Residue, then its C-alpha position, 0 to 999 in steps of 0.5 A: m510336271s517335270l520334262l526331265g528325260q522327256t522330248a523337249p516341246n518344239f516352238s518357233l519364235k522370233a528372235h531379236t536378231g530378226e530370224d525365226i528360231s525353232l527348237d527343231q532346227f538344232k536337233g541332231n546338230q546342237n545341244v540347246l540351253l533354253i533360258f526362260y526369264p521374267l522380264d528384260f531390264s529387270p535386276t536379276c535378268s540383267m545379271q543372268l543373261p549377260e553372264f550366259s552371253a559372256m560364256k557363249p564361246d565356251f558353250a559354242a565350243l561344246e556344240t551348245t546354243i544358248l537361247g533366252v526366252n520371255r514374253d517381252s517384244f522383239w523391240s524390247h529384246k533388241a534394246w535390252a541386248k544392245e544396252y547390256g551387250i547380250e549376244v545370244p538370241l532373245l526370243a519373243d514369247m508374247t503369248l507365253s506359248a513356249a513357257k506354257a509348253y515347258g510348264v513355267a508360265l505364270e499366266e496371272r502375272g503375264i510372265s514366265k518363271r526363271a527356268t533353265f532347260l538343257i536339251d541334248k542333240a537328240g532333243t531330250v531334256v537332260l537338265e531342268h532347273v526352275e527357280t522357286n522365286a523369280g528373283d532368284f538366280t542360283l544356277h550359274a553359267d559355269d555350273v551349266l557348262e559342267k553339265v554340258k561337258s558331261l554330255g560327251 
């Protein structure tokens, strides 16, 4: 079931920075780029999240916050962010509750699919991209930045 054009499901998860982050806290003020990824320290994820993190200033200039989400722990996120220089909040979805709400949980494997959701300031999903295979990474940061620019 696609969430495109729908109100994005709210969640509240702990970030590796120590803060609790809720999607609702951005409503009316920031667009949110929500990136679900399977595992910290895995090869494809270790390309994807650093790429988006490196463009954090470009997204911030367009009033867009980037959030990474997966089932790994606060401690795993903290270590991975430090090792790879990731400067966007990584949220611990250890029960896959957020992944389930967005339809991207792979419960039998205990991970989420690789998926990107762009949520506008009104809280509506305006971009939904779910990879067919978890190892694929076909939607890059510069492509998403163009979509953010089109939001006006």
